[in-house]
C-alpha positions in Angstrom: 62.4 52.1 37.0 62.0 51.5 33.6 60.7 48.2 32.5 62.7 45.8 30.6 62.2 45.9 26.2 61.3 41.9 24.9 64.9 41.6 23.5 65.3 40.8 19.6 65.6 37.0 21.0 62.1 36.5 22.6 60.4 38.6 20.5 61.2 35.6 17.9 60.4 32.8 20.7 56.6 34.4 21.0 55.9 34.0 17.1 57.3 30.8 16.9 55.1 29.8 19.7 52.2 31.3 17.9 52.5 29.5 14.9 52.8 26.6 16.6 49.4 26.9 17.9 47.9 28.2 14.5 49.5 25.0 13.0 48.4 22.7 15.6 44.9 24.1 15.0 44.7 23.8 11.3 46.1 20.0 11.8 43.0 19.5 14.2 40.7 21.5 12.4 41.4 19.2 8.9 41.6 15.8 11.0 38.1 16.4 12.6 36.9 17.4 8.7 38.1 14.2 7.4 37.2 12.1 10.6 33.4 12.9 9.7 34.3 12.9 5.7 34.8 9.5 6.8 31.9 8.9 9.2 30.0 10.5 6.9 31.1 7.9 4.2 30.3 5.2 6.2 26.8 5.5 7.4 25.6 6.7 3.9 27.7 3.1 2.3 25.8 1.2 5.6 22.1 3.4 4.8 22.6 2.2 1.6 23.8 -1.1 1.6 20.7 -2.0 4.4 18.3 -0.9 1.4 19.1 -2.9 -1.3 19.0 -5.6 1.0 16.0 -5.0 2.5 14.5 -4.0 -0.9 15.7 -7.5 -2.6 14.8 -9.3 0.8 10.6 -7.2 -0.2 11.4 -8.3 -3.9 12.0 -12.5 -2.1 8.6 -11.8 -0.5 6.5 -10.3 -2.9 8.2 -14.3 -5.3 6.5 -16.2 -2.3 3.2 -14.1 -2.6 3.0 -15.0 -6.2 3.7 -18.8 -5.6 0.8 -18.7 -3.2 -1.5 -17.3 -5.8 -0.9 -18.9 -7.7 -1.1 -22.7 -6.5 -4.1 -21.3 -5.3 -5.6 -20.6 -8.9 -5.0 -24.0 -9.5 -8.2 -24.8 -7.6 -10.3 -22.3 -10.0 -13.2 -22.8 -7.3 -13.6 -19.4 -5.2 -11.2 -17.8 -3.0 -12.0 -17.3 0.5 -10.2 -16.8 3.9 -9.4 -20.6 4.8 -7.0 -21.2 2.5 -3.1 -19.9 2.9 -3.3 -16.9 1.0 -5.1 -15.3 3.4 -2.8 -16.3 7.1 -0.9 -13.4 7.4 2.8 -13.6 7.9 3.3 -12.2 11.6 6.9 -10.2 12.5 9.1 -12.7 12.5 13.1 -13.0 12.7 14.7 -13.8 9.3 17.4 -15.2 11.4 15.7 -18.1 12.3 14.7 -18.4 8.2 17.9 -18.8 8.3 18.9 -21.1 10.8 16.8 -24.0 9.6 18.1 -23.8 5.6 20.7 -26.9 6.2 23.2 -25.1 4.1 23.7 -21.9 6.7 25.6 -22.9 9.5 25.0 -20.8 13.3 28.6 -19.5 12.9 27.2 -17.6 9.9 24.7 -16.0 11.6 26.3 -14.8 14.3 26.5 -11.1 14.9 24.2 -10.1 12.4 21.4 -8.2 13.4 18.0 -8.5 14.0 15.7 -8.0 10.7 12.0 -9.0 11.7 10.0 -9.8 8.3 6.1 -9.7 8.2 3.1 -8.7 5.8 -0.3 -10.4 4.0 -2.2 -10.6 1.0 -5.3 -8.8 0.9 -8.3 -10.0 -1.3 -8.6 -6.2 -3.6 -11.9 -7.5 -4.5 -13.2 -7.6 -1.1 -13.9 -4.5 -1.0 -15.9 -1.6 -3.4 -13.6 -0.4 -6.9 -14.3 3.2 -7.3 -14.0 1.8 -11.8 -17.5 0.2 -11.2 -19.5 4.2 -11.2 -19.5 4.3 -14.8 -19.6 1.7 -17.7 -19.6 3.2 -21.1 -19.1 7.4 -20.2 -22.4 7.1 -17.7 -23.1 5.9 -14.4 -24.7 2.6 -13.0 -27.4 3.0 -10.9 -25.9 -0.2 -8.1 -22.8 0.8 -7.7 -23.7 4.2 -7.3 -26.5 3.7 -4.7 -24.0 1.2 -3.2 -21.3 4.4 -2.9 -24.2 6.3 -1.3 -25.2 3.5 1.4 -21.6 3.8 2.5 -21.4 7.1 3.1 -24.2 7.5 4.5 -23.2 4.8 7.1 -19.3 5.8 7.5 -21.3 9.7 8.6 -19.5 11.5 5.2 -21.0 13.7 2.8 -23.3 11.9 0.2 -22.6 14.7 -2.9 -18.8 13.5 -3.0 -20.2 10.2 -4.5 -21.3 12.7 -7.2 -18.9 14.4 -7.6 -15.8 11.6 -7.9 -18.9 9.9 -10.7 -18.6 13.2 -12.4 -15.1 13.5 -12.9 -15.3 9.6 -13.5 -17.5 10.4 -16.6 -15.4 13.1 -17.9 -12.2 10.7 -17.5 -14.0 7.9 -19.5 -16.1 9.8 -22.0 -18.6 7.4 -23.9 -17.3 6.1 -27.4 -17.2 7.2 -30.6 -19.8 5.3 -32.3 -20.0 5.7 -36.3 -23.8 6.5 -37.5 -24.8 4.0 -40.2 -25.7 6.1 -42.5 -22.5 7.2 -42.4 -23.8 11.2 -40.7 -23.5 12.7 -37.2 -21.3 10.7 -34.8 -23.5 9.0 -32.0 -21.1 10.8 -29.5 -18.3 13.1 -29.7 -15.4 13.2 -27.2 -15.3 15.0 -24.5 -13.1 18.3 -23.9 -9.4 17.0 -22.2 -8.4 20.4 -20.9 -11.1 19.2 -18.1 -10.1 15.3 -18.3 -9.1 14.2 -14.8 -6.8 11.6 -13.9 -7.9 8.1 -13.5 -6.1 7.6 -10.4 -4.9 4.2 -9.0 -5.3 3.8 -5.8 -7.1 5.2 -3.0 -4.4 7.7 -1.7 -5.0 9.0 -5.7 -8.8 9.7 -5.0 -8.5 13.5 -4.6 -7.8 14.0 -8.0 -11.3 13.2 -8.3 -12.7 15.6 -6.3 -13.0 13.5 -2.4 -11.3 15.4 0.3 -8.7 13.7 2.0 -10.5 14.1 4.7 -13.0 11.3 3.3 -10.3 9.1 1.5 -8.7 8.4 4.7 -12.3 7.3 6.1 -13.3 5.1 3.3 -9.9 3.7 2.4 -10.4 0.3 4.8 -13.3 -0.5 2.0 -13.0 1.0 -1.7 -10.7 -0.1 -3.8 -9.2 1.4 -7.4 -9.0 -1.4 -10.2 -8.0 -1.2 -13.6 -11.9 -2.6 -14.9 -15.0 -2.7 -13.3 -15.4 -6.2 -10.5 -17.4 -8.2 -8.9 -17.2 -7.8 -5.0 -16.4 -11.3 -3.7 -18.8 -11.8 -0.6 -17.0 -14.9 0.2 -14.0 -11.7 1.9 -15.9 -8.8 2.0 -16.9 -7.0 5.7 -20.1 -6.5 6.7 -20.0 -2.9 5.8 -18.9 -3.5 2.0 -22.0 -6.1 2.0 -24.3 -4.0 3.7 -23.3 -1.4 1.3 -23.6 -3.3 -1.8 -27.0 -4.5 -1.4 -30.2 -2.7 -1.3 -31.6 -4.0 1.4 -29.4 -5.2 3.2 -29.3 -4.4 6.7 -26.2 -4.1 8.5 -27.2 -7.2 11.1 -28.2 -8.8 8.2 -24.6 -8.1 6.7 -23.0 -9.5 9.7 -25.1 -12.6 9.7 -23.0 -13.2 6.1 -20.3 -13.2 7.6 -20.7 -15.2 10.6 -22.3 -17.8 8.2 -19.0 -18.0 5.8 -17.4 -18.3 9.0 -18.5 -21.8 9.3 -18.7 -22.5 5.4 -17.7 -20.6 2.9 -19.7 -19.4 -0.3 -19.7 -21.8 -3.4 -21.7 -19.1 -4.9 -24.4 -16.5 -4.4 -27.4 -18.2 -4.2 -25.5 -20.2 -1.3 -25.5 -17.1 0.2 -29.4 -16.2 -0.2 -31.6 -17.8 2.5 -29.1 -15.9 5.2 -30.3 -12.8 3.2 -34.2 -12.4 4.0 -36.1 -10.6 1.7 -32.9 -9.1 0.5 -31.9 -9.7 -3.6 -28.7 -9.6 -4.8 -27.8 -7.2 -8.0 -27.3 -8.6 -11.2 -23.6 -9.3 -11.6 -22.3 -6.6 -8.4 -21.2 -10.2 -6.6 -19.6 -13.6 -7.0 -17.0 -16.2 -4.8 -13.4 -15.8 -7.5 -10.9 -13.0 -6.9 -8.2 -11.7 -9.6 -6.8 -8.7 -8.2 -4.8 -8.9 -4.7 -3.4 -6.5 -3.2 0.7 -7.9 -1.3 2.2 -6.4 1.7 5.1 -6.2 3.4 7.4 -4.6 5.8 11.5 -5.3 6.8 12.4 -3.8 10.4 15.5 -3.4 11.2 16.3 -2.2 14.9 14.3 1.3 14.9 14.2 1.1 11.1 11.9 -0.1 7.7 10.8 -0.5 4.7 7.5 -1.3 3.0 6.0 -2.2 -0.1 2.4 -2.6 -1.2 1.8 -4.1 -4.5 -1.1 -5.0 -7.1 -1.1 -7.9 -8.6 -3.4 -9.4 -11.2 -4.0 -13.4 -11.2 -5.5 -15.2 -14.2 -5.9 -18.5 -13.9 -1.7 -19.4 -13.4 -0.6 -16.4 -14.6 0.4 -13.5 -12.1 1.0 -9.9 -12.9 2.4 -7.4 -10.9 0.2 -4.3 -12.1 2.0 -1.6 -10.2 4.6 -1.7 -6.6 5.1 1.6 -4.0 7.8 1.8 -1.3 8.9 3.8 1.8 10.8 3.6 4.3 10.8 5.3 7.6 12.4 5.4 11.7 9.8 4.5 14.3 10.2 7.2 17.4 12.6 6.2 20.7 10.0 5.7 23.8 10.3 9.3 26.0 12.4 8.5 29.1 10.7 8.0 32.2 10.5 10.9 34.3 12.3 10.4 37.7 
């Protein structure tokens, strides 16, 4: 028995069905690609809008910090941890601030995502200033001794203090002073080919030959400011006080911190009765601050934006020296295993 061959009409129907299937597949592919492109554009626009909004909120937080520091500058006496600038802003919902505004109705807040703002102002002169290590191209013995003592307390290699100091000397060579009789200058400029960059932040101390591990350990106790500055004894940690006063032990530094919590020091002389035989090195300590660090964070769900700024206060004038911003997302907690 022979198999019937397909007729011309059957072959045409099969080809039409195949063409229809290919058409449906192409349309579905193009539709899926278009939907993905639309979704991606929406996500990018949403992320960019959130980033811009977060940036404006953090700018407002920085302006708020500048206002607090400007008002605090009216007193002009001391800077201590009992003042308004020293009170951190714990994470708070932004809608709670908006709800307190009479110009914002509660209906306008419905449906908005929860955003949380936190921040703090830190006295930058509560830490040992790296720029104190060198003056006019020469090491400052009192500052070098302070850093050496701090490194010993933190079990860090003391030779890195010498490495950092030498690098600062190369970065800040002594000024060229003409000879009075018109002869050879007293000092000659250093070769710029081996001149390291001057850091602006503690994380950049690796430019001076400090290891990243050491930078991570000293970051809470060290700062980098544009000029040489005294340590504020009203805000410095016990570790910073211990390191900056040669004869002071750690127990004595803790005693100073406890005493100033009862009544802040109006001058370094007020602290001397609690120091025993230890003495302040000349010009290394004070009770007034001109540099502050401002930290702000805006969190939206798992995503956050951080801003870190350094400001200088000169009387009532507040100047922003630098700002840096970072963003990220917190990881979701692992689901419990059943």
